[in-house]
C-alpha positions in Angstrom: -53.5 -10.8 40.6 -50.8 -9.5 42.8 -47.2 -9.9 41.8 -46.5 -11.7 45.1 -49.0 -14.4 44.1 -47.1 -14.9 40.8 -43.9 -15.2 42.7 -45.4 -17.7 45.0 -46.6 -19.7 42.0 -43.1 -19.6 40.6 -41.8 -21.0 43.9 -44.2 -23.9 43.7 -43.0 -24.5 40.1 -39.4 -24.6 41.3 -40.4 -27.1 43.9 -41.8 -29.4 41.3 -38.7 -29.0 39.2 -36.7 -30.1 42.2 -39.0 -33.1 42.6 -38.3 -34.1 39.0 -34.6 -33.8 39.7 -35.0 -36.0 42.8 -37.0 -38.5 40.8 -34.3 -38.7 38.1 -31.6 -39.1 40.7 -33.6 -41.8 42.4 -34.5 -43.9 39.4 -31.6 -43.1 37.1 -30.7 -40.7 34.4 -31.3 -42.8 31.3 -34.3 -43.0 29.0 -34.2 -46.8 29.3 -34.9 -46.5 33.1 -37.8 -44.2 32.5 -39.2 -46.5 29.8 -38.8 -49.5 32.1 -40.5 -48.1 35.2 -44.2 -47.1 35.4 -43.5 -45.5 38.8 -40.7 -43.3 37.3 -43.0 -42.3 34.3 -45.9 -41.6 36.6 -43.9 -39.5 39.1 -42.3 -37.4 36.3 -45.6 -37.0 34.4 -47.4 -35.9 37.6 -44.8 -33.2 38.3 -45.1 -32.0 34.7 -48.8 -31.9 35.0 -48.6 -29.9 38.2 -46.1 -27.4 36.6 -48.5 -26.9 33.7 -51.4 -26.4 36.1 -49.4 -23.8 38.0 -48.3 -22.0 34.8 -51.9 -21.6 33.9 -52.5 -19.7 37.2 -49.9 -17.0 36.4 -51.5 -13.7 35.5 -51.6 -12.8 31.8 -49.6 -9.6 32.6 -46.9 -11.7 34.3 -46.6 -14.2 31.4 -46.4 -11.3 28.9 -43.7 -9.7 31.0 -41.6 -12.9 30.9 -42.2 -14.3 27.4 -38.9 -16.3 27.3 -40.7 -19.3 28.8 -43.4 -21.1 26.7 -46.1 -20.8 29.4 -48.8 -21.9 27.0 -46.8 -25.0 26.0 -46.5 -25.9 29.6 -50.2 -25.8 29.9 -50.4 -28.0 26.8 -48.1 -30.6 28.4 -50.4 -30.5 31.4 -53.4 -31.2 29.3 -51.7 -34.1 27.5 -50.6 -35.6 30.9 -54.1 -35.1 32.3 -56.4 -36.0 29.5 -54.4 -38.3 27.1 -52.2 -40.0 29.6 -52.0 -43.2 27.6 -50.8 -41.3 24.6 -48.0 -39.5 26.5 -44.9 -39.8 24.3 -42.0 -41.0 26.5 -39.4 -39.3 24.4 -41.2 -36.0 24.8 -41.4 -36.6 28.6 -37.7 -37.5 28.7 -36.8 -34.3 26.8 -39.0 -32.3 29.0 -37.7 -33.6 32.3 -34.0 -33.6 31.3 -33.8 -30.4 29.2 -36.8 -28.1 29.6 -37.4 -28.6 33.4 -33.8 -27.6 34.4 -34.0 -24.5 32.2 -37.4 -23.7 33.6 -36.1 -24.1 37.2 -33.2 -21.7 36.5 -35.4 -19.2 34.8 -38.0 -19.1 37.6 -35.4 -19.0 40.3 -33.8 -15.9 38.6 -37.2 -14.2 38.5 -37.8 -15.0 42.2 -34.3 -13.6 43.1 -34.9 -10.5 41.1 -38.2 -9.8 42.8 -36.7 -10.5 46.2 -33.9 -8.0 45.5 -36.4 -5.4 44.3 -38.6 -6.0 47.4 -35.6 -5.6 49.7 -34.6 -2.4 47.9 -38.1 -1.0 48.3 -38.1 -1.9 52.1 -34.7 -0.2 52.5 -35.8 2.9 50.6 -38.9 3.1 52.8 -36.8 2.7 56.0 -34.4 5.4 54.8 -37.3 7.7 54.0 -38.7 7.1 57.5 -35.3 7.9 59.0 -35.0 11.1 57.0 -38.5 12.1 58.0 -37.7 11.5 61.7 -34.6 13.7 61.6 -36.5 16.5 59.9 -39.3 16.5 62.6 
C-alpha cells in the first residue's frame, strides 16, 4: 500500500475525531449528558467504530513505523461497537472520546504534517535538480 494511501486514511481519522469533538460540543461535555442521550451515545460510538475501521486499513508497515498509537486496540473498540453494541461500556466510551480521541487527532495530524513537509521538500529538490540540469545543458 502506498504511503499516500496511509496518509489519506489518517486524514479521514482526523475528520472523525473532529466529528466527535463537534458532537461533544453539541450535546455537552459531561458524562451525565452522554449517559442521558441515546443520540449522543450513538453518534460518538459510530465515529469510534469508523476510526477503528480506518485504523484496520493502515498498512502493517505504517502501523509498525508509528507504534505510539494502539492501532490494534482501535480495531478492538470498533469490533465492540459493531458486534456487541448493547454491551458497550459508557465509561469506556466517555474516556475514549474525551481523552484518547483528542490525543489520536493530535498524533495523526503531526504525521500528516510531517509527510506533507517531506513531500514538499522532495518536490523542491526535484525542481532544483531540474534547474541545475537545465543550466548545465
